C-alpha positions as CSV (number, residue, x, y, z in Angstrom):
1,M,142.6,166.2,38.7
2,V,143.0,170.0,38.5
3,S,146.0,171.2,36.4
4,I,147.6,174.6,36.5
5,L,150.4,175.5,34.1
6,F,153.4,177.7,35.2
7,G,155.9,179.1,32.8
8,T,159.5,178.4,33.7
9,N,162.9,178.8,32.2
10,N,162.7,175.2,31.2
11,G,159.3,175.3,29.6
12,L,155.9,174.8,31.2
13,R,155.6,173.1,34.5
14,D,152.3,171.3,35.0
15,C,151.2,171.3,38.7
16,R,148.4,168.9,39.3
17,F,146.1,168.8,42.3
18,P,143.5,166.2,43.3
19,A,140.1,167.3,42.2
20,P,138.1,167.8,45.4
21,P,134.6,166.4,45.8
22,A,132.0,169.0,44.9
23,T,131.2,169.8,48.6
24,T,132.0,173.2,50.2
25,S,133.1,171.6,53.5
26,T,135.7,169.3,51.7
27,L,136.9,172.1,49.4
28,L,137.6,174.3,52.3
29,S,139.1,171.7,54.6
30,P,142.5,172.5,56.1
31,V,144.1,169.5,54.4
32,C,142.8,170.4,50.9
33,L,143.7,174.1,51.3
34,G,147.1,173.3,52.7
35,R,148.0,170.9,49.9
36,F,146.8,173.4,47.3
37,A,148.7,176.3,48.9
38,Q,151.9,174.1,49.1
39,E,151.7,173.1,45.4
40,L,150.9,176.6,44.4
41,A,153.8,178.0,46.3
42,S,156.1,175.4,44.7
43,G,154.9,176.4,41.3
44,V,155.4,180.1,41.9
45,A,158.9,179.5,43.3
46,E,159.8,177.5,40.3
47,V,158.8,180.4,38.0
48,I,161.0,182.8,40.0
49,W,163.9,180.5,40.9
50,A,164.0,177.7,38.3
51,T,165.5,174.4,39.5
52,R,169.2,174.2,38.6
53,C,171.8,171.4,38.8
54,I,173.7,171.7,42.1
55,I,177.0,171.0,40.2
56,C,176.8,172.6,36.7
57,D,173.9,175.1,37.3
58,R,172.1,173.9,34.2
59,P,168.3,174.4,34.5
60,G,166.0,171.4,34.8
61,K,167.0,169.0,37.7
62,V,168.6,169.5,41.1
63,L,171.2,167.0,39.9
64,C,171.3,166.7,36.1
65,D,171.9,163.3,34.4
66,R,175.2,164.3,32.9
67,C,176.7,165.4,36.2
68,R,175.3,162.3,37.9
69,L,177.2,160.1,35.4
70,Q,180.4,162.1,35.9
71,L,180.6,161.8,39.6
72,P,183.8,160.3,41.0
73,Y,182.2,156.9,41.9
74,I,184.4,154.5,44.0
75,D,185.3,151.3,42.2
76,P,184.4,148.5,44.7
77,W,187.0,146.3,43.0
78,L,189.8,148.7,44.0
79,A,188.5,149.8,47.4
80,C,189.5,148.3,50.8
81,P,187.2,145.3,51.4
82,R,187.0,146.2,55.1
83,C,186.6,150.0,55.5
84,G,185.9,151.0,51.8
85,S,188.9,153.3,51.4
86,P,188.8,154.2,47.7
87,H,192.2,152.7,46.7
88,G,192.9,150.4,49.7
89,L,192.5,147.0,48.1
90,R,196.2,145.9,48.5
91,Q,197.3,148.4,51.2
92,C,194.8,150.4,53.1
93,V,196.2,153.5,54.9
94,D,193.0,153.9,57.0
95,C,192.3,150.6,58.7
96,N,195.8,149.1,59.0
97,T,197.1,148.2,62.5
98,F,199.2,151.3,62.8
99,S,196.5,153.7,61.8
100,L,194.0,152.1,64.1
101,G,196.5,152.1,66.9
102,E,196.9,155.9,66.6
103,V,193.3,156.3,67.7
104,G,193.3,153.6,70.4
105,R,191.7,150.9,68.3
106,N,192.8,147.4,67.3
107,S,190.1,146.7,64.8
108,V,187.1,148.4,63.0
109,P,183.8,148.2,64.9
110,F,181.8,147.1,61.8
111,E,181.6,144.0,59.5
112,R,182.3,146.2,56.4
113,C,181.9,149.8,55.2
114,I,181.3,151.0,51.7
115,S,181.0,154.5,50.1
116,V,179.5,155.6,46.9
117,I,181.6,158.6,45.7
118,E,184.8,160.4,46.6
119,H,184.2,163.7,48.4
120,R,186.3,165.9,46.1
121,G,186.0,168.6,43.5
122,L,182.6,169.7,42.4
123,A,181.1,166.5,43.8
124,R,181.3,168.1,47.2
125,N,178.5,170.5,46.1
126,I,176.0,167.7,46.7
127,I,176.7,167.4,50.4
128,T,177.1,171.1,51.0
129,G,174.1,172.0,49.0
130,Y,172.0,169.4,50.8
131,K,173.2,169.9,54.4
132,D,174.1,173.6,54.5
133,A,172.0,175.2,51.7
134,G,168.9,173.1,52.6
135,E,168.3,171.6,49.1
136,R,166.2,168.7,50.6
137,R,165.3,167.3,47.1
138,L,168.8,166.0,47.0
139,S,167.8,163.3,49.6
140,A,166.1,161.3,46.9
141,D,169.2,161.4,44.6
142,I,171.5,160.5,47.4
143,A,169.3,157.6,48.5
144,H,169.0,156.3,44.9
145,M,172.8,156.2,44.4
146,V,173.3,154.6,47.8
147,S,170.7,151.9,46.9
148,D,172.5,151.2,43.6
149,A,175.8,150.7,45.4
150,L,174.5,148.3,48.1
151,P,175.3,144.7,47.6
152,L,172.1,142.6,47.1
153,S,172.9,140.6,50.3
154,W,172.8,143.9,52.3
155,K,169.1,144.3,51.4
156,S,168.2,140.9,52.8
157,A,165.6,140.1,55.5
158,N,166.5,140.5,59.2
159,T,168.2,143.8,58.4
160,V,167.2,147.1,60.0
161,L,168.2,150.4,58.4
162,T,169.3,153.2,60.7
163,F,171.3,156.4,60.4
164,V,173.6,158.7,62.2
165,P,171.3,161.5,63.4
166,A,172.1,165.2,63.6
167,D,172.3,166.7,67.1
168,R,169.7,169.1,68.5
169,L,171.7,172.2,67.5
170,A,172.4,171.1,63.9
171,R,168.7,170.2,63.5
172,R,167.6,173.6,64.7
173,R,170.2,175.4,62.5
174,R,169.3,173.4,59.3
175,G,165.6,173.0,60.0
176,F,165.7,169.2,59.3
177,D,167.7,166.0,60.1
178,H,169.5,165.4,56.8
179,M,170.2,161.7,57.2
180,A,166.7,161.0,58.5
181,L,165.3,162.1,55.1
182,V,167.8,159.9,53.2
183,A,167.1,156.9,55.4
184,E,163.4,157.2,54.9
185,E,163.9,157.5,51.1
186,L,166.3,154.6,51.1
187,A,163.8,152.5,53.1
188,R,161.2,153.1,50.5
189,Q,163.5,152.1,47.6
190,T,164.9,148.9,49.4
191,G,161.9,147.8,51.4
192,L,164.1,147.6,54.5
193,P,162.5,148.7,57.8
194,C,163.9,152.0,59.1
195,A,164.3,152.8,62.8
196,R,165.9,155.7,64.7
197,L,168.3,153.7,66.9
198,L,170.8,156.4,67.8
199,Q,170.9,159.8,69.5
200,K,173.7,162.3,69.1
201,L,174.9,164.9,71.5
202,P,176.3,168.2,70.5
203,V,180.1,168.2,70.0
204,A,182.7,170.7,68.8
205,D,183.0,171.3,65.1
206,Q,185.1,168.5,63.5
207,R,186.4,170.7,60.8
208,G,190.1,171.5,61.3
209,L,190.7,168.7,63.8
210,T,193.3,166.0,63.3
211,R,192.3,162.4,63.0
212,R,193.2,161.7,66.6
213,E,191.4,164.8,67.7
214,R,188.3,163.8,65.8
215,F,188.1,160.4,67.5
216,A,188.6,162.1,70.9
217,N,185.9,164.6,70.1
218,M,183.4,162.0,69.1
219,G,184.0,159.7,72.0
220,G,180.7,159.1,73.9
221,S,178.9,161.6,71.8
222,I,176.5,159.0,70.2
223,R,174.3,156.8,72.3
224,A,171.7,154.2,71.6
225,A,168.0,155.1,71.6
226,A,165.7,153.2,73.9
227,Q,164.3,151.1,71.0
228,A,167.8,149.9,69.9
229,T,167.6,146.9,72.2
230,A,164.6,145.6,70.1
231,S,167.0,145.2,67.2
232,A,169.5,143.0,69.1
233,G,169.9,139.9,67.1
234,K,169.3,141.6,63.8
235,R,171.8,143.0,61.3
236,V,171.9,146.8,61.3
237,L,172.7,148.8,58.1
238,L,174.0,152.1,59.3
239,I,174.2,155.1,56.9
240,D,175.9,158.5,57.1
241,D,176.7,161.3,54.7
242,V,180.6,161.5,54.7
243,F,183.3,159.2,55.9
244,T,186.2,161.5,56.8
245,T,188.3,159.8,59.4
246,G,185.7,157.3,60.6
247,A,185.4,158.8,64.0
248,T,181.6,159.4,63.7
249,L,180.9,155.9,62.3
250,F,183.1,154.3,65.0
251,A,181.2,156.1,67.8
252,A,177.8,155.1,66.3
253,C,178.9,151.5,66.0
254,D,180.1,151.5,69.6
255,A,176.7,152.7,70.7
256,L,174.9,150.0,68.7
257,H,177.2,147.3,70.2
258,A,176.5,148.7,73.7
259,A,172.8,148.1,73.0
260,G,173.5,144.5,72.1
261,I,173.6,144.8,68.4
262,Q,176.7,142.9,67.1
263,Q,176.2,142.8,63.3
264,V,176.7,146.3,61.8
265,R,177.4,147.2,58.2
266,C,178.0,150.8,57.2
267,V,177.5,152.8,54.0
268,T,178.3,156.5,53.5
269,F,177.4,158.6,50.4
270,A,180.8,160.2,50.1
271,R,184.4,159.3,51.3
272,V,187.2,161.8,51.8
273,P,190.1,160.3,49.8
């Protein structure tokens, strides 16, 4: 290994590179040079812009241990056992007959949905920093917290992991598909196979829309990918970033059902209370 030390606000950062074989052709290969350049650029960037917590701005980690512990985690014993609403154990305001009827539904399209944290206060910095500011390193933190929240039975065999994809315009704007990265990391942590089973069409911005308008806006905007039919007969674990009204998850579940997938469980990292 070749080690290069960079001084940072948080001490010395040790960047290690695989020691190349002592041959000129290997040393100058595009793969070796590209890896070295990537790590070198990362080290230089860390010197100039030290990693800071997305919530408290303390140097060190992109999400520090103290802020991770203080996040507004949802208590599963108080949440709705069907849609995961944070305080809906006895009377859920999100998936009762009246609320579903307002958006033209008589039931939820999934077996069950859970969420990890409430999307409020400074905790919202995680999603905005990840999606809008492009802090891709948060994908590992988000996946880790989602994995911890999943019931053990949800990680069983015959389960396929998939995600709500970003549409073409969002991917171009952000430079990456944010839930694809989280799904890939979650697949590594849980051992579940991950497949891209959905495609999303561009829709109007959901912000500022009422619940009924969101459902109307999302209708038909998500469709099953060609490979989705291969997962018919399996249980699908569908993940997304934020559950606001449920319009996006409902549309995604509808698309999976249309492809012949009947067993769908959902998990989102955050839930708007």
